[in-house]
C-alpha positions in Angstrom: -14.6 25.2 -6.5 -13.4 21.7 -6.7 -13.2 18.5 -4.5 -10.2 16.6 -4.9 -10.2 12.6 -4.1 -7.5 10.2 -3.9 -8.2 6.9 -5.6 -8.9 5.1 -2.0 -11.5 8.0 -1.5 -13.1 7.4 -4.9 -13.4 3.7 -4.3 -14.9 4.3 -1.0 -17.5 6.4 -2.5 -18.3 3.8 -5.3 -18.6 1.1 -2.1 -20.8 3.6 -0.3 -22.8 3.8 -3.4 -22.9 -0.1 -3.9 -21.8 0.3 -7.2 -21.0 -2.9 -9.0 -17.7 -2.3 -10.4 -16.4 -1.3 -7.0 -14.7 -4.9 -6.4 -13.0 -5.1 -9.8 -11.4 -1.5 -9.2 -10.1 -2.6 -6.1 -8.8 -5.9 -7.6 -7.0 -3.6 -10.0 -5.3 -1.0 -7.6 -4.0 -3.9 -5.5 -2.6 -5.5 -8.7 -1.2 -2.1 -9.4 0.2 -2.0 -5.8 1.6 -5.4 -5.8 3.9 -4.8 -8.9 5.0 -1.3 -7.5 5.7 -3.4 -3.9 7.4 -5.6 -5.6 9.4 -3.5 -7.9 10.3 -1.2 -4.7 11.4 -4.0 -2.9 13.6 -5.6 -5.4 15.2 -2.1 -5.8 15.8 -1.4 -2.3 16.7 -5.3 -1.1 13.8 -5.9 1.4 10.7 -7.8 1.6 7.2 -7.2 1.1 3.8 -8.1 1.6 0.7 -8.3 -0.5 -1.3 -5.1 -1.2 -4.5 -5.1 0.6 -7.4 -2.7 0.4 -8.8 -0.7 3.6 -11.2 2.2 4.0 -9.3 5.4 3.2 -9.8 6.4 7.2 -7.6 3.5 7.9 -4.4 2.7 5.6 -6.1 2.6 2.1 -4.6 0.6 -0.6 -0.9 -0.4 0.8 1.6 -2.9 1.0 3.9 -3.8 3.8 7.7 -3.6 3.7 10.1 -5.5 6.4 13.8 -6.3 6.3 14.9 -8.8 4.5 18.2 -9.6 6.6 17.8 -9.5 10.6 19.0 -6.1 11.8 18.5 -4.4 8.3 18.2 -0.4 8.6 15.3 1.1 7.1 16.3 2.1 3.9 15.9 5.6 2.1 13.5 6.4 0.9 11.0 4.0 3.2 12.9 5.8 6.2 10.8 8.7 5.3 7.4 6.8 6.1 7.5 6.0 10.2 10.6 4.0 10.4 9.7 3.4 14.1 7.1 0.8 12.4 10.5 -1.2 10.8 11.0 -4.6 12.4 12.8 -7.5 11.7 10.7 -10.2 9.7 11.9 -12.8 12.0 
């Protein structure tokens, strides 16, 4: 029998246990997220916000993406992830 945890779930566990390494690990995950978000935004010609850590029960470690120009449609593959949240940045 096994238990599979996401990176955010493992970090939640470390935080619940009061592990001293949790803040540094969270910062590392956010830095990786920033690099991925910036690469994706550049490739798709959209804007992105900074990566932020939330508990996995909420959004987990995530970044936001918004249109770079008014009326820009939500591009593939972002449209696979709830395109109803796509709004103009103005």
